[in-house]
N, C-alpha and C positions, 0 to 999 in steps of 0.2 A: 140635556138635563135641565130641569127647571131650577130657578134660584130659590133660596130659602124663603124669600118674601116676594112671590111673583106678582102680588097685587099692588106693589109699589114700583112705579116706573120713573126713571130719571132720564131726561133728554138733555143732550149736550151739544152746544155750539162747538165749532171746530177752532177757528182762528182766535187766539188769545185765551182759549178755554182748555183745549186739549193739546194745542201746539202754540208756538210763537207765531205771529202773523206770517202766513204763507210758508211756514216751516213744516218740517216733517215731525211726526210724533216720535218721541224717544222710546227706546225699548222699555225703559223703566215705566213710562207713562202708559204704554200699551199693556204691559204686564199688570199694572194697577187696575186698568179698566176691565181686563179679563177677570181679575179677581173680584172686582165689584159686581160683575155680571153673575157671579155665583151667589151673591147676596140679594140683589134686586134685579128687576128687568131694566135693561139699558137700551137707549136709542140714541142715534146720532141725527142731528138736524143742522145742515149747513146751507149757506146761500150759494156756494159754488156748484158747478155741475159735477157729475159723478167722476169723470176722469181726473179733475183737479182734487176731488176729495180722496181718490185713491192715491194720488201723488203724495198727499199729506198723511193718510192713515194706513196706506198699504193696499196692495191688490187683494181683491176678495173681501173688502170691508163690508159689503152687503150681507155676508154670511157670518161675520164675526159676532154680531149682536142681533137680537131679535128684530129691531126696527132700524131702518136706515132711510133717511130722507135727504136727498140733494135738491138744490134749487128750492129750498124752503118746504119741500114735500111735494112739489109738482112731479117729481120722480120718486115714487115711494116703493120701498121693499119691506116685506115682512117675512122673516125666516128664509131670506135668500130669494124669495119669489116676488116678481114685479106685480105691484097692485095697480098702479096708474102712472101714466106719463102725459101731462098736459103741455101745450105749447102756446107761447105768447103770440106768435104770428097768426095762428088760427083764430085766437080770441080777438085780436085787434084788427086784423086784416092788413094786407100788404101795403095799401095806400097810407095807412097811419104809421106803419113801421118806417116807410121811406120818409115820411114827414118828420118823424122824430130823429132819424139818422141825419138827415140833411141839416136840421136845425142845430143839433149837437156839434157837428163838425164845423159849422159856421161860427157858433159861439166860441168854441175852443180856439179857433184861428185868431180870435181877437184877445184872448186871455194872455196876459204877460206874467209868466212865472220864470224862475231862474233856469229851469231845465225842462225840455220836452223830449220824449223818446218816441215810442210807437205803441200801437194798439190802444187808441183812445176810446174806442167804442167796441165793446165785445157783445155780440149777439149770442145769447144763451136760449135754450128752448123755452125757459120759463121766465126770463127777465132780460133786461139790458143792463150791462155794467159799464159805467162811464168813468174814465180816469183822465183828469186834466194833464197829468204828467205822462201818462201812457204806461201800460202794464209791463212793457219791456224794460223798465228802469232797473237799475242794480239795487242791491240791498241798501247801500249807502245813499243812493239817490232817493230811494223810498223813505228812509228815515228822515232825510233832509226835507223832503216835501211835506211829510206829516207835520214837522215843526213849523214850516212856512205856512201851511194851511191853517194851523191852529191860531196863528197870529193874524192871518189875512182873510180868513173865511172864504177861500176859493170855492170849496165844495158847497158850503151853505148858501153862498150868493147864487151859484149856478142852479141849485135846487129851487131857490125862490123864483128865479127867472123861468124855470121849466114849469113850475106850478101855475104860473100866470099864463104861459104860452099854450099849455096843453090842459087847461081846466076842463075842457069838454070830454076828455078821455078818462077821467076818474082814476088817475094813476097815483101810486104811492111811491115815495122817494125815501130811501133808507141809506144813511151814511154808515159804512162799516169798514173795518180794516184801516189801513194807513193812507191809501192813495185813490180810492174810488167811491162811488155810490151806486146803488142798485135802483132800477126803475121797473115797476111791475103794476099790474091792475090791483085795485083795492081788494083786500082780502087775501092777496097772494103773498103776504108776509109769512113769518114762521108759524103763525097760528093755523095756516093751511094744513099743516101736518096733523093737527089735532083731530081732524075728521077721521083719521085712521086709528085713533086711540079711543077705543070704546070705554065710556064711563062704567059700563057693566063689568069690565074686566079689571079695572084698577080703582083702588081706594084713594091713592095719592098720585098726582102727576107733578113731578118736580122738573124744573128747568134751570140749567146752569149756563150763564153767558157773561161776556164782558161788556158788550155794547148795550146795556140795559137802560140807558138814559133815553129821554124822549128824542126821537129822530135817529137813534141807533137801531141797527138791524135786529137787535134782540128785544127791543122795547115792547112790542105788541104781545109776544108770547110770554115775556117776563111778567107783564102787568095783567094778563088774562085772568078772569075769575075762575078759569078751569085749571090753572096751574099754581104751584107754589114756587115763586121765583127766587133765584139766588144769584147775586152779582159776584163774579170772581175777577181777579186781577191777573191771573197767570195759571198755567197748568199746575204749578205747585200749590197754588191756593185752591184750585179745584180738588186736588187730591186731599188736601187738609180738611176742607169742608165736608167732602164725601165720607172720609174716614170717621169724622165725628158723628155724622148723621146716620150712616148706614152700617158701619163696621166696628163700632165700639160697644 
C-alpha cells in the first residue's frame, strides 16, 4: 500500500538514529517507523553490511521499507529486490587491498591504548572498517574507548596518516560510531545511495543521521544539495522530529 505522501522520502541512518550504537531497534521504534511508512516513503541507509543491519533492525528488513541500502548503498534493495551489489576488492584490486591491510595492522601494532581486543580490520564488500580497540570489545570497553578517543584523537590521527600514505588511491575516510572508521573509494559515502532515488519520483528527499559533522559518516549525504538534512541525537529525537515534520 502506498503512503499518503509517496513523493516525500526520508532516509535514515541506523546507529544513533534508529538504534543506540550497535544496539537492536526497540519494538516501540520499529512500530513508529512502520507507522511513518504509511505517511511517507521510507528508506534505510547504513554503513554496515546487510547481516549486521539485520542484527539491529530484524530479519527481512529489506522488505519492511521500500528502500534499503547497506554499505552506504553498495548493496541496494528496492521493494525487496536486489538492485546492485558493488565490491571494493574488484574496484581497487587485490594488490592494493593487501597494501592497505598490511599497513593498518603495522600501524595499530604501535598504537598504545588502554585496551585491545580482536577484529581490528574488517573487510566488507564495499568498504574497510578499522577499529583500534577491535570490534570484539564489550559494551563497557566500547564506551571507555569512545571517551579515550575523544581526548586523544586516536582515530583522527590514524585517518590523517592513512590519507598521506594512500593519497594515490583517492580514498575517503569516515569516522562513525564509537570505536571505528570506514575506508572506501571517493563517492562511496552515503550519497552513493542517491543514484537509486530518482528525482522524477520524489519532490523532497530527507535524511536523518547523528554523525552529520564534517568527517562523520553522515556528513556527505546530510550536506548534499539533493537532500534536506536533519541532525538527530538519539532514536527518541528521530521520532520527535519525524512526528513534527510528517505526522502532525
